[in-house]
Backbone of each chain as ProteinMPNN parsed JSONL, in Angstrom:
{"seq_chain_A": "MQVSEAEWTDIEKNIAKTAFDQAYKREIEALLKQVQQEVCSLQELNDLWQLHDFLSARRHEIEGKYNYQYSALLFVFAGLVKDGWLHLQELEGLGKDKLSKVAALARM", "coords_chain_A": {"N_chain_A": [[23.349, 27.067, -3.411], [21.371, 26.344, -1.71], [18.952, 27.468, 0.758], [18.597, 28.294, 3.979], [16.09, 27.837, 6.623], [16.142, 30.045, 8.262], [16.692, 32.125, 6.587], [14.358, 32.919, 5.461], [11.785, 35.171, 5.546], [8.84, 35.85, 7.57], [6.787, 36.769, 5.959], [7.655, 35.968, 3.461], [7.575, 33.229, 3.903], [4.849, 32.816, 4.052], [4.02, 33.471, 1.447], [5.411, 31.502, 0.053], [4.271, 29.151, 0.979], [1.622, 29.351, 0.165], [2.002, 29.419, -2.62], [3.217, 26.962, -3.047], [1.137, 25.182, -2.184], [-0.801, 25.805, -4.019], [0.335, 25.041, -6.429], [0.596, 22.283, -5.963], [-2.146, 21.622, -5.723], [-3.039, 22.162, -8.288], [-1.52, 20.302, -9.829], [-2.36, 17.894, -8.754], [-5.085, 17.956, -9.258], [-4.998, 17.9, -12.051], [-3.879, 15.447, -12.49], [-5.761, 13.699, -11.403], [-7.88, 14.195, -13.121], [-6.704, 13.32, -15.517], [-6.38, 10.615, -15.004], [-9.071, 9.874, -14.757], [-9.965, 10.307, -17.359], [-8.422, 8.491, -18.771], [-9.245, 6.116, -17.74], [-11.733, 5.871, -18.771], [-11.235, 4.941, -21.298], [-10.381, 2.401, -20.961], [-9.927, -0.817, -22.176], [-8.982, -3.369, -22.024], [-7.128, -5.807, -20.067], [-4.36, -5.214, -20.294], [-4.323, -2.462, -20.727], [-5.142, -1.66, -18.252], [-3.023, -2.448, -16.644], [-1.096, -0.837, -17.716], [-2.015, 1.589, -16.863], [-1.62, 1.178, -14.138], [1.18, 1.013, -14.045], [1.746, 3.644, -14.802], [0.611, 5.068, -12.646], [2.238, 4.147, -10.633], [4.691, 5.287, -11.349], [4.033, 8.08, -11.253], [3.298, 8.378, -8.634], [5.611, 7.895, -7.222], [7.132, 9.995, -8.147], [5.645, 12.267, -7.377], [5.488, 12.011, -4.575], [8.107, 12.345, -3.962], [8.642, 14.887, -4.925], [7.059, 16.961, -3.774], [8.188, 18.304, -1.346], [8.277, 19.921, 1.426], [10.584, 21.658, 2.507], [12.572, 24.241, 3.722], [15.187, 24.48, 2.922], [15.235, 23.169, 0.517], [13.428, 24.397, -1.027], [13.683, 26.336, -3.094], [14.574, 24.857, -5.266], [12.503, 23.128, -5.581], [10.417, 24.912, -6.303], [11.489, 25.849, -8.675], [11.34, 23.613, -10.261], [8.628, 23.28, -10.365], [7.85, 25.536, -11.682], [9.056, 25.177, -14.174], [7.73, 22.938, -15.034], [5.291, 23.932, -15.36], [3.362, 24.108, -13.348], [3.368, 26.177, -11.665], [3.5, 29.707, -11.679], [5.953, 32.147, -12.147], [5.267, 34.673, -11.298], [3.61, 34.154, -9.192], [5.211, 33.898, -7.107], [5.985, 36.332, -6.401], [7.088, 38.815, -4.105], [8.777, 37.321, -2.692], [12.219, 37.578, -1.752], [14.506, 39.315, -3.991], [16.835, 37.899, -4.644], [16.139, 35.273, -4.161], [14.021, 34.945, -6.002], [15.392, 35.275, -8.434], [17.076, 33.162, -8.389], [15.287, 30.999, -8.485], [14.202, 31.558, -11.024], [16.401, 31.192, -12.647], [17.157, 28.509, -12.209], [14.867, 27.328, -13.184], [15.136, 27.672, -15.819], [17.037, 25.879, -16.592]], "CA_chain_A": [[21.968, 27.48, -3.798], [20.408, 26.065, -0.604], [18.617, 28.593, 1.566], [18.076, 27.748, 5.203], [14.794, 28.451, 7.04], [16.451, 31.394, 8.891], [16.791, 33.141, 5.562], [13.024, 33.158, 4.963], [10.951, 36.008, 6.473], [7.486, 35.347, 7.734], [6.023, 37.134, 4.77], [8.114, 35.019, 2.356], [7.063, 31.864, 4.193], [3.395, 32.755, 3.657], [3.968, 33.441, -0.048], [5.92, 30.22, -0.437], [3.309, 28.111, 1.316], [0.509, 29.534, -0.705], [2.391, 28.998, -3.968], [3.408, 25.504, -2.995], [-0.164, 24.464, -2.097], [-1.514, 26.054, -5.261], [0.928, 24.161, -7.491], [0.17, 20.936, -5.597], [-3.531, 21.495, -6.042], [-3.114, 22.127, -9.792], [-0.944, 19.117, -10.36], [-3.181, 16.74, -8.335], [-6.351, 18.005, -10.017], [-4.72, 17.485, -13.407], [-3.623, 14.023, -12.454], [-7.053, 13.036, -11.154], [-8.592, 14.324, -14.395], [-6.076, 12.454, -16.553], [-6.736, 9.207, -14.708], [-10.459, 9.66, -15.054], [-10.084, 10.234, -18.816], [-7.759, 7.215, -19.247], [-10.079, 4.957, -17.309], [-12.835, 5.792, -19.723], [-10.872, 4.225, -22.548], [-9.888, 1.081, -20.64], [-10.573, -1.857, -22.936], [-8.509, -4.704, -21.694], [-6.234, -5.863, -18.926], [-3.067, -4.508, -20.54], [-4.547, -1.03, -20.508], [-5.216, -1.441, -16.842], [-1.637, -2.541, -16.102], [-0.398, 0.41, -18.131], [-2.45, 2.648, -15.898], [-0.961, 0.88, -12.91], [2.576, 1.474, -14.212], [1.704, 5.082, -14.838], [0.363, 5.517, -11.285], [3.428, 3.819, -9.823], [5.73, 6.331, -11.601], [3.597, 9.357, -10.796], [3.275, 8.394, -7.102], [7.061, 8.021, -6.828], [7.572, 11.376, -8.533], [4.949, 13.337, -6.614], [5.857, 11.915, -3.199], [9.455, 12.919, -3.837], [8.744, 16.279, -5.373], [6.401, 17.915, -2.835], [8.932, 18.21, -0.107], [8.277, 21.338, 1.932], [11.693, 22.004, 3.425], [13.063, 25.502, 3.235], [16.483, 24.297, 2.271], [15.036, 22.636, -0.893], [12.22, 24.996, -1.635], [13.909, 27.057, -4.395], [14.683, 23.833, -6.288], [11.119, 22.615, -5.801], [9.707, 25.906, -7.061], [12.017, 25.895, -10.049], [10.849, 22.444, -11.034], [7.166, 23.459, -10.575], [7.702, 26.569, -12.717], [9.511, 24.535, -15.411], [6.708, 21.99, -15.519], [4.022, 24.649, -15.637], [2.382, 24.063, -12.258], [3.49, 27.422, -10.901], [3.964, 30.822, -12.464], [6.942, 32.918, -11.394], [4.571, 35.825, -10.69], [2.987, 33.735, -7.948], [6.276, 33.976, -6.05], [6.4, 37.724, -6.132], [7.072, 39.072, -2.703], [10.033, 36.732, -2.175], [13.43, 38.415, -2.008], [14.973, 39.273, -5.374], [17.821, 36.851, -4.797], [15.378, 33.98, -4.261], [13.288, 34.97, -7.284], [16.291, 35.13, -9.553], [17.563, 31.771, -8.364], [14.201, 30.118, -9.055], [14.073, 31.74, -12.453], [17.632, 30.645, -13.327], [17.022, 27.073, -12.135], [13.749, 26.876, -14.014], [15.521, 27.672, -17.246], [18.055, 24.883, -16.797]], "C_chain_A": [[20.967, 27.151, -2.675], [20.216, 27.304, 0.278], [17.979, 28.053, 2.838], [16.796, 28.459, 5.717], [15.036, 29.838, 7.621], [16.457, 32.501, 7.868], [15.424, 33.491, 4.926], [12.277, 34.061, 5.966], [9.606, 35.413, 6.584], [6.625, 35.607, 6.524], [6.424, 36.208, 3.63], [7.596, 33.623, 2.629], [5.56, 31.76, 3.771], [3.236, 32.655, 2.137], [4.34, 32.083, -0.536], [4.872, 29.118, -0.192], [2.115, 28.191, 0.374], [0.838, 29.071, -2.138], [2.546, 27.494, -4.051], [2.06, 24.752, -3.034], [-0.925, 24.705, -3.416], [-0.955, 25.126, -6.393], [0.556, 22.682, -7.226], [-1.236, 20.642, -6.019], [-3.694, 21.356, -7.52], [-2.666, 20.775, -10.339], [-1.885, 17.894, -10.002], [-4.51, 16.751, -9.132], [-6.144, 17.519, -11.459], [-4.557, 15.99, -13.53], [-4.901, 13.238, -12.303], [-7.9, 13.063, -12.491], [-8.042, 13.379, -15.458], [-6.431, 11.004, -16.295], [-8.18, 8.92, -15.063], [-10.665, 9.517, -16.555], [-9.548, 8.877, -19.311], [-8.614, 6.004, -18.898], [-11.286, 4.761, -18.233], [-12.52, 4.938, -20.933], [-10.236, 2.882, -22.188], [-10.629, 0.019, -21.44], [-10.2, -3.23, -22.442], [-7.488, -4.606, -20.552], [-4.942, -5.096, -19.096], [-3.18, -3.012, -20.317], [-4.567, -0.685, -18.996], [-3.806, -1.511, -16.16], [-0.802, -1.332, -16.529], [-0.765, 1.582, -17.182], [-1.759, 2.407, -14.562], [0.527, 1.305, -12.904], [2.661, 3.004, -14.155], [1.526, 5.67, -13.394], [1.577, 5.253, -10.385], [4.501, 4.917, -10.063], [5.316, 7.689, -11.079], [3.637, 9.479, -9.259], [4.699, 8.597, -6.618], [7.506, 9.468, -7.001], [6.899, 12.379, -7.593], [5.362, 13.268, -5.12], [7.284, 12.488, -2.954], [9.506, 14.414, -4.064], [8.205, 17.259, -4.342], [6.961, 17.834, -1.404], [9.093, 19.607, 0.427], [9.409, 21.561, 2.966], [12.348, 23.256, 2.878], [14.367, 25.392, 2.488], [16.368, 23.812, 0.819], [14.024, 23.445, -1.682], [12.506, 25.717, -2.947], [14.017, 26.027, -5.568], [13.283, 23.316, -6.626], [10.318, 23.653, -6.651], [10.159, 25.982, -8.505], [11.458, 24.744, -10.865], [9.369, 22.674, -11.324], [6.977, 24.541, -11.698], [7.986, 25.957, -14.09], [8.409, 23.644, -15.948], [5.315, 22.636, -15.648], [3.021, 24.606, -14.517], [2.375, 25.354, -11.438], [4.0, 28.501, -11.828], [4.951, 31.63, -11.573], [6.304, 34.065, -10.658], [3.924, 35.421, -9.321], [3.96, 33.721, -6.769], [6.678, 35.39, -5.703], [6.126, 38.1, -4.698], [8.274, 38.366, -1.99], [11.157, 37.671, -2.513], [13.897, 38.232, -3.448], [15.978, 38.139, -5.638], [17.149, 35.483, -4.971], [14.715, 33.847, -5.614], [14.206, 34.651, -8.43], [16.896, 33.737, -9.54], [16.506, 30.785, -8.922], [14.163, 30.278, -10.549], [15.247, 31.112, -13.226], [17.522, 29.119, -13.331], [15.91, 26.569, -13.058], [14.094, 26.859, -15.478], [16.481, 26.583, -17.575], [17.496, 23.596, -17.53]], "O_chain_A": [[19.836, 27.635, -2.699], [21.146, 28.074, 0.518], [16.926, 27.417, 2.777], [16.48, 29.563, 5.273], [14.19, 30.719, 7.472], [16.258, 33.669, 8.202], [15.359, 34.265, 3.971], [12.168, 33.703, 7.139], [9.237, 34.553, 5.784], [5.829, 34.761, 6.117], [5.556, 35.72, 2.906], [7.218, 32.905, 1.703], [5.111, 30.754, 3.222], [2.437, 31.873, 1.622], [3.691, 31.54, -1.43], [4.629, 28.272, -1.052], [1.665, 27.172, -0.149], [0.025, 28.405, -2.779], [2.076, 26.845, -4.985], [1.878, 23.816, -3.812], [-1.646, 23.81, -3.858], [-1.703, 24.536, -7.172], [0.244, 21.937, -8.155], [-1.528, 19.591, -6.588], [-4.44, 20.487, -7.971], [-3.328, 20.18, -11.189], [-2.144, 17.021, -10.83], [-4.982, 15.718, -9.605], [-6.992, 16.824, -12.018], [-5.002, 15.353, -14.485], [-5.11, 12.234, -12.984], [-8.52, 12.074, -12.881], [-8.788, 12.732, -16.192], [-6.742, 10.251, -17.217], [-8.495, 7.859, -15.602], [-11.465, 8.685, -16.986], [-10.157, 8.221, -20.157], [-8.694, 5.025, -19.64], [-11.774, 3.649, -18.436], [-13.397, 4.302, -21.518], [-9.6, 2.273, -23.047], [-11.857, -0.036, -21.384], [-11.022, -4.147, -22.444], [-7.058, -3.528, -20.141], [-4.478, -4.418, -18.18], [-2.267, -2.373, -19.793], [-4.105, 0.364, -18.546], [-3.484, -0.744, -15.253], [0.077, -0.873, -15.799], [0.064, 2.403, -16.79], [-1.347, 3.369, -13.913], [1.043, 1.857, -11.933], [3.557, 3.564, -13.523], [2.201, 6.623, -13.007], [1.89, 6.043, -9.495], [5.128, 5.404, -9.122], [6.146, 8.402, -10.514], [3.96, 10.524, -8.694], [4.95, 9.384, -5.705], [8.151, 10.064, -6.138], [7.574, 13.265, -7.07], [5.56, 14.299, -4.478], [7.589, 13.027, -1.89], [10.319, 15.119, -3.466], [8.835, 18.281, -4.069], [6.323, 17.384, -0.452], [9.925, 20.383, -0.045], [9.153, 21.635, 4.168], [12.65, 23.325, 1.686], [14.616, 26.128, 1.534], [17.271, 24.014, 0.007], [13.798, 23.196, -2.866], [11.655, 25.716, -3.836], [13.604, 26.306, -6.694], [12.938, 23.102, -7.788], [9.631, 23.278, -7.601], [9.361, 26.151, -9.426], [11.141, 24.909, -12.043], [8.889, 22.313, -12.399], [6.071, 24.448, -12.526], [7.247, 26.19, -15.047], [8.172, 23.589, -17.155], [4.327, 21.986, -15.989], [1.888, 25.043, -14.72], [1.482, 25.582, -10.622], [4.849, 28.236, -12.68], [4.744, 31.746, -10.365], [6.711, 34.412, -9.549], [3.732, 36.258, -8.439], [3.575, 33.555, -5.612], [7.549, 35.64, -4.869], [5.085, 37.762, -4.135], [8.702, 38.743, -0.899], [11.062, 38.466, -3.449], [13.724, 37.173, -4.05], [15.972, 37.514, -6.698], [17.542, 34.67, -5.807], [14.811, 32.819, -6.286], [13.864, 33.857, -9.305], [17.197, 33.191, -10.601], [16.808, 29.885, -9.707], [14.102, 29.293, -11.284], [15.074, 30.576, -14.32], [17.771, 28.494, -14.362], [16.025, 25.492, -13.643], [13.473, 26.163, -16.282], [16.743, 26.356, -18.757], [18.247, 22.653, -17.778]]}, "seq_chain_B": "MQVSEAEWTDIEKNIAKTAFDQAYKREIEALLKQVQQEVCSLQELNDLWQLHDFLSARRHEIEGKYNYQYSALLFVFAGLVKDGWLHLQELEGLGKDKLSKVAALARM", "coords_chain_B": {"N_chain_B": [[-2.504, -34.678, -6.0], [-1.953, -33.397, -8.332], [-2.195, -33.315, -11.871], [-0.901, -34.54, -14.757], [-0.134, -33.345, -18.081], [-0.431, -35.441, -19.814], [-2.535, -36.827, -18.861], [-4.81, -35.564, -19.669], [-7.36, -35.593, -21.97], [-7.933, -34.749, -25.5], [-10.446, -33.664, -25.849], [-11.074, -32.971, -23.208], [-9.094, -31.061, -22.86], [-9.955, -29.035, -24.542], [-12.408, -28.358, -23.306], [-11.365, -27.476, -20.875], [-9.822, -25.273, -21.672], [-11.672, -23.509, -22.72], [-13.281, -23.018, -20.502], [-11.451, -21.877, -18.786], [-10.689, -19.534, -20.197], [-13.161, -18.31, -20.203], [-13.626, -17.778, -17.51], [-11.543, -16.093, -16.987], [-12.15, -13.957, -18.667], [-14.529, -13.053, -17.434], [-13.596, -12.303, -14.891], [-11.783, -10.256, -15.478], [-13.38, -8.441, -16.851], [-15.092, -7.693, -14.758], [-13.245, -6.561, -13.051], [-12.277, -4.376, -14.535], [-14.714, -2.968, -14.716], [-15.107, -2.398, -12.026], [-12.903, -0.765, -11.446], [-13.444, 1.405, -13.112], [-15.776, 2.334, -11.877], [-14.764, 3.042, -9.343], [-12.996, 5.062, -9.974], [-14.68, 7.039, -10.698], [-15.43, 8.15, -8.264], [-13.204, 9.347, -7.316], [-11.693, 11.695, -5.277], [-9.524, 12.895, -4.063], [-5.9, 12.885, -3.692], [-5.169, 10.782, -2.028], [-7.159, 8.933, -2.421], [-6.505, 8.144, -4.951], [-4.073, 6.931, -4.597], [-4.89, 4.855, -3.052], [-6.317, 3.463, -4.958], [-4.152, 2.8, -6.537], [-2.732, 1.052, -4.817], [-4.638, -0.978, -4.629], [-4.686, -1.838, -7.319], [-2.125, -2.788, -7.537], [-2.152, -4.981, -5.829], [-4.174, -6.574, -7.051], [-3.079, -7.067, -9.523], [-0.802, -8.582, -8.961], [-2.075, -10.805, -7.896], [-3.723, -11.765, -10.034], [-1.924, -12.182, -12.094], [-0.544, -14.27, -11.005], [-2.455, -16.17, -10.658], [-3.779, -16.955, -13.104], [-2.614, -19.267, -14.51], [-1.873, -21.269, -16.968], [-1.242, -24.275, -16.807], [-1.196, -27.697, -17.148], [-0.65, -29.276, -14.972], [-1.348, -27.763, -12.852], [-3.896, -27.094, -13.157], [-6.292, -28.066, -12.076], [-6.261, -27.018, -9.477], [-6.331, -24.348, -10.106], [-8.838, -24.125, -11.319], [-10.488, -24.88, -9.177], [-10.069, -22.759, -7.453], [-11.206, -20.717, -9.009], [-13.821, -21.481, -9.159], [-14.531, -21.389, -6.495], [-14.289, -18.67, -5.999], [-16.28, -17.721, -7.593], [-15.988, -17.179, -10.295], [-16.246, -19.104, -12.102], [-18.416, -21.767, -13.003], [-19.134, -24.956, -11.735], [-20.551, -26.533, -13.489], [-19.663, -25.73, -15.969], [-17.475, -27.128, -16.381], [-18.22, -29.55, -17.124], [-17.852, -32.641, -18.731], [-15.244, -33.026, -18.376], [-13.232, -35.695, -16.961], [-14.712, -37.753, -14.444], [-13.163, -38.039, -12.122], [-11.523, -35.823, -12.175], [-13.45, -33.764, -12.048], [-14.52, -34.227, -9.515], [-12.353, -33.794, -7.884], [-11.924, -31.046, -8.347], [-14.269, -30.046, -7.323], [-14.091, -30.837, -4.676], [-11.797, -29.48, -3.796], [-12.646, -26.888, -4.158], [-14.428, -26.533, -2.1], [-12.941, -26.279, 0.061]], "CA_chain_B": [[-3.622, -34.011, -6.654], [-1.529, -32.916, -9.59], [-2.578, -34.108, -13.05], [0.027, -34.111, -15.81], [-0.78, -33.093, -19.367], [-0.767, -36.715, -20.481], [-3.805, -37.3, -18.315], [-5.905, -34.791, -20.226], [-7.73, -35.946, -23.324], [-8.088, -33.531, -26.283], [-11.766, -33.071, -25.491], [-10.946, -32.305, -21.887], [-8.296, -29.863, -23.004], [-10.839, -27.999, -25.09], [-13.333, -27.859, -22.27], [-10.588, -26.675, -19.923], [-9.356, -23.941, -22.167], [-12.871, -22.7, -22.84], [-13.695, -22.618, -19.168], [-10.379, -21.009, -18.273], [-10.79, -18.263, -20.897], [-14.381, -17.671, -19.798], [-13.459, -17.259, -16.2], [-10.61, -14.974, -17.114], [-12.896, -12.821, -19.268], [-15.47, -12.578, -16.431], [-12.915, -11.621, -13.815], [-11.205, -9.051, -16.035], [-14.503, -7.475, -17.119], [-15.526, -7.249, -13.46], [-12.182, -5.724, -12.549], [-12.361, -3.118, -15.329], [-15.91, -2.2, -14.254], [-14.875, -1.909, -10.66], [-11.952, 0.342, -11.515], [-14.17, 2.515, -13.701], [-16.696, 2.864, -10.86], [-13.965, 3.67, -8.238], [-12.421, 6.265, -10.501], [-15.722, 8.119, -10.713], [-15.519, 8.736, -6.957], [-11.888, 9.868, -6.86], [-11.796, 13.072, -4.826], [-8.243, 13.413, -3.668], [-4.766, 12.076, -4.022], [-5.162, 9.538, -1.208], [-8.085, 7.945, -3.099], [-5.835, 7.646, -6.105], [-3.052, 6.013, -4.134], [-5.592, 3.638, -2.663], [-6.578, 2.715, -6.211], [-2.906, 2.243, -6.971], [-2.508, -0.111, -4.001], [-5.583, -1.998, -5.056], [-4.213, -2.444, -8.607], [-0.885, -3.571, -7.27], [-2.561, -6.299, -5.257], [-4.91, -7.405, -8.007], [-2.156, -7.462, -10.603], [0.003, -9.696, -8.404], [-2.983, -11.952, -7.747], [-4.227, -12.237, -11.335], [-0.801, -12.664, -12.843], [-0.174, -15.545, -10.398], [-3.576, -17.122, -10.684], [-4.15, -17.456, -14.455], [-1.477, -20.027, -14.948], [-2.415, -22.398, -17.705], [-0.4, -25.422, -16.863], [-2.125, -28.818, -16.859], [-0.388, -29.857, -13.637], [-1.906, -26.914, -11.793], [-5.194, -26.594, -13.621], [-7.432, -28.406, -11.123], [-6.242, -26.047, -8.387], [-6.775, -23.086, -10.638], [-10.286, -24.227, -11.482], [-11.067, -24.9, -7.85], [-10.069, -21.372, -6.937], [-12.094, -19.929, -9.756], [-15.171, -21.901, -8.742], [-14.693, -20.889, -5.106], [-14.451, -17.178, -6.074], [-17.448, -17.375, -8.328], [-15.656, -16.839, -11.682], [-16.518, -20.294, -12.93], [-19.421, -22.71, -12.406], [-18.75, -26.361, -11.887], [-21.21, -27.087, -14.716], [-18.861, -25.386, -17.135], [-16.355, -28.106, -16.548], [-18.787, -30.877, -17.465], [-17.108, -33.217, -19.896], [-13.995, -33.531, -17.816], [-13.379, -36.95, -16.305], [-15.37, -37.637, -13.116], [-12.161, -37.871, -11.104], [-11.085, -34.419, -12.199], [-14.509, -32.923, -11.531], [-14.712, -34.388, -8.069], [-11.214, -33.075, -7.256], [-12.139, -29.603, -8.371], [-15.382, -29.768, -6.404], [-13.626, -30.958, -3.266], [-10.867, -28.338, -3.533], [-13.399, -25.664, -4.14], [-15.155, -26.514, -0.921], [-11.921, -26.159, 1.175]], "C_chain_B": [[-3.287, -33.444, -8.0], [-1.861, -33.864, -10.753], [-1.708, -33.64, -14.211], [-0.73, -33.982, -17.133], [-1.228, -34.397, -20.014], [-2.103, -37.239, -20.018], [-5.001, -36.495, -18.777], [-6.17, -35.225, -21.667], [-7.894, -34.676, -24.17], [-9.411, -32.882, -25.986], [-11.698, -32.383, -24.167], [-10.128, -31.013, -22.004], [-9.103, -28.693, -23.571], [-11.801, -27.414, -24.083], [-12.578, -27.005, -21.223], [-10.241, -25.333, -20.391], [-10.513, -22.984, -22.323], [-13.286, -22.114, -21.468], [-12.707, -21.628, -18.579], [-10.57, -19.585, -18.878], [-12.079, -17.534, -20.449], [-14.283, -17.034, -18.417], [-12.58, -16.036, -16.141], [-11.378, -13.706, -17.638], [-13.851, -12.214, -18.186], [-14.726, -11.742, -15.336], [-12.321, -10.301, -14.275], [-12.232, -7.971, -16.271], [-14.955, -6.847, -15.785], [-14.5, -6.26, -12.885], [-12.192, -4.355, -13.205], [-13.534, -2.277, -14.907], [-15.704, -1.647, -12.873], [-13.955, -0.687, -10.614], [-12.67, 1.579, -12.025], [-15.106, 3.186, -12.653], [-15.885, 3.62, -9.742], [-13.401, 4.977, -8.717], [-13.401, 7.4, -10.539], [-15.741, 8.838, -9.317], [-14.238, 9.24, -6.423], [-12.059, 11.346, -6.503], [-10.427, 13.703, -4.573], [-7.167, 12.424, -3.944], [-4.777, 10.764, -3.224], [-6.092, 8.458, -1.858], [-7.336, 7.336, -4.286], [-4.715, 6.629, -5.736], [-3.69, 4.75, -3.587], [-5.948, 2.806, -3.875], [-5.301, 2.072, -6.681], [-2.553, 0.969, -6.161], [-3.419, -1.266, -4.371], [-5.137, -2.645, -6.345], [-2.974, -3.255, -8.409], [-1.245, -5.011, -6.786], [-3.233, -7.198, -6.273], [-4.039, -7.902, -9.111], [-1.309, -8.669, -10.194], [-0.884, -10.94, -8.342], [-3.341, -12.562, -9.101], [-3.037, -12.828, -12.135], [-0.323, -14.057, -12.31], [-1.255, -16.583, -10.701], [-3.834, -17.741, -12.047], [-2.909, -18.103, -15.084], [-1.916, -21.296, -15.59], [-1.428, -23.511, -17.877], [-1.209, -26.621, -16.373], [-1.876, -29.336, -15.409], [-1.057, -29.037, -12.513], [-3.378, -26.605, -12.025], [-6.384, -26.905, -12.713], [-7.462, -27.386, -9.938], [-6.771, -24.694, -8.859], [-8.359, -23.065, -10.761], [-11.031, -24.205, -10.124], [-11.197, -23.488, -7.275], [-11.063, -20.491, -7.689], [-13.542, -20.227, -9.407], [-15.474, -21.252, -7.372], [-14.998, -19.357, -5.144], [-15.573, -16.757, -6.981], [-17.208, -17.007, -9.791], [-15.985, -17.928, -12.635], [-17.563, -21.172, -12.211], [-18.959, -24.09, -12.681], [-19.352, -26.938, -13.217], [-20.412, -26.794, -15.972], [-17.698, -26.287, -17.374], [-16.924, -29.466, -16.921], [-18.226, -31.38, -18.749], [-15.72, -33.671, -19.454], [-14.277, -34.856, -17.137], [-13.952, -36.75, -14.894], [-14.336, -37.377, -11.994], [-11.701, -36.405, -11.023], [-12.18, -33.53, -11.637], [-14.62, -33.033, -10.019], [-13.562, -33.745, -7.315], [-11.448, -31.568, -7.207], [-13.226, -29.265, -7.324], [-14.929, -29.82, -4.913], [-12.668, -29.839, -2.882], [-11.58, -27.057, -3.37], [-14.143, -25.412, -2.787], [-14.224, -26.182, 0.368], [-11.827, -24.708, 1.651]], "O_chain_B": [[-4.177, -33.048, -8.752], [-1.804, -35.084, -10.6], [-1.77, -32.475, -14.606], [-1.852, -34.472, -17.261], [-2.265, -34.455, -20.674], [-2.74, -38.022, -20.723], [-6.114, -36.732, -18.308], [-5.254, -35.214, -22.49], [-7.988, -33.593, -23.592], [-9.488, -31.658, -25.88], [-12.231, -31.283, -24.023], [-10.419, -30.013, -21.348], [-8.961, -27.544, -23.152], [-12.0, -26.202, -23.991], [-13.07, -25.977, -20.759], [-10.332, -24.351, -19.654], [-10.368, -21.784, -22.089], [-13.584, -20.929, -21.317], [-13.101, -20.649, -17.944], [-10.605, -18.588, -18.156], [-12.094, -16.309, -20.328], [-14.773, -15.931, -18.177], [-12.812, -15.094, -15.384], [-11.249, -12.599, -17.117], [-13.946, -10.993, -18.064], [-15.164, -10.663, -14.936], [-12.353, -9.32, -13.531], [-12.035, -6.795, -15.964], [-15.17, -5.638, -15.697], [-14.872, -5.243, -12.301], [-12.126, -3.321, -12.54], [-13.425, -1.061, -14.75], [-16.102, -0.517, -12.593], [-14.179, 0.269, -9.873], [-12.536, 2.665, -11.46], [-15.203, 4.41, -12.568], [-16.293, 4.687, -9.281], [-13.329, 5.93, -7.941], [-13.031, 8.569, -10.431], [-16.048, 10.028, -9.252], [-14.131, 9.541, -5.234], [-12.511, 12.145, -7.323], [-10.211, 14.886, -4.837], [-7.418, 11.294, -4.362], [-4.405, 9.724, -3.768], [-5.811, 7.261, -1.823], [-7.509, 6.156, -4.594], [-4.461, 5.65, -6.439], [-3.089, 3.678, -3.652], [-5.887, 1.577, -3.828], [-5.316, 0.942, -7.168], [-2.137, -0.043, -6.725], [-2.983, -2.416, -4.413], [-5.195, -3.868, -6.473], [-2.79, -4.296, -9.041], [-0.735, -6.029, -7.254], [-2.94, -8.389, -6.374], [-4.214, -9.019, -9.598], [-1.127, -9.622, -10.951], [-0.442, -12.026, -8.716], [-3.257, -13.778, -9.268], [-3.175, -13.871, -12.775], [0.212, -14.878, -13.055], [-0.954, -17.747, -10.969], [-4.086, -18.943, -12.135], [-2.278, -17.588, -16.008], [-2.279, -22.269, -14.929], [-0.843, -23.684, -18.946], [-1.83, -26.568, -15.311], [-2.807, -29.775, -14.732], [-1.294, -29.527, -11.408], [-4.027, -25.947, -11.211], [-7.334, -26.13, -12.6], [-8.525, -26.968, -9.481], [-7.518, -24.002, -8.167], [-9.038, -22.121, -10.358], [-12.078, -23.572, -9.987], [-12.219, -23.084, -6.72], [-11.694, -19.619, -7.092], [-14.381, -19.328, -9.367], [-16.531, -20.658, -7.158], [-15.85, -18.857, -4.409], [-15.817, -15.561, -7.14], [-18.137, -16.565, -10.467], [-16.006, -17.719, -13.849], [-17.573, -21.287, -10.985], [-18.44, -24.375, -13.761], [-18.713, -27.713, -13.929], [-20.488, -27.547, -16.942], [-17.027, -26.233, -18.404], [-16.176, -30.439, -17.023], [-18.129, -30.652, -19.737], [-15.108, -34.555, -20.052], [-15.419, -35.133, -16.77], [-13.715, -35.732, -14.245], [-14.588, -36.617, -11.059], [-11.522, -35.847, -9.94], [-11.899, -32.635, -10.84], [-14.796, -32.028, -9.33], [-13.76, -33.206, -6.226], [-11.213, -30.909, -6.194], [-13.092, -28.315, -6.553], [-15.312, -29.009, -4.07], [-12.728, -29.316, -1.769], [-11.2, -26.217, -2.555], [-14.431, -24.278, -2.406], [-14.676, -25.884, 1.473], [-11.049, -24.405, 2.556]]}, "name": "protein", "num_of_chains": 2, "seq": "MQVSEAEWTDIEKNIAKTAFDQAYKREIEALLKQVQQEVCSLQELNDLWQLHDFLSARRHEIEGKYNYQYSALLFVFAGLVKDGWLHLQELEGLGKDKLSKVAALARMMQVSEAEWTDIEKNIAKTAFDQAYKREIEALLKQVQQEVCSLQELNDLWQLHDFLSARRHEIEGKYNYQYSALLFVFAGLVKDGWLHLQELEGLGKDKLSKVAALARM"}
């Protein structure tokens, strides 16, 4: 299922980068908004440590997930589609084989 | 410099517990307020990870610091006085030896 960089055309690379950045932007904006909302309801120290635990988990997840390497990109896109940060239509222009792989992985 | 529990009278224990709780309340309230202010100015992911680093450090510090054991209490009070979370006057009623130890440690 891995696709090396050589198998991406320049046009596909542009589409991929735009989609990747868009998903990242969406997820980060949602996270910032969520943190701002949660902070409003902080009442006591335990709430703050829960926020800290939440940030630890999200940081670990996000730093691992947004890995822009062509060999992993179809998996990354599939995860982003599955989680709602990216729409399949935003990948239109990629080769049909790539699109169908992303769609199949996203359904798993 | 350590003072075992046997060396604390009941009156001193009450004064100590009240002062300890008061300092804790002050520090936690200040921390919650600080986090709420910092979250207002979150612009991007790096700001959020800076907040996460800050919370990691504060959690480690606070969980270590608020240790209510009589043998350690004079050191704890000295640190709280030094950092401004407790006033020496709030410890009035403790034996003079204890007060002077706290005052001396707080100046170090």
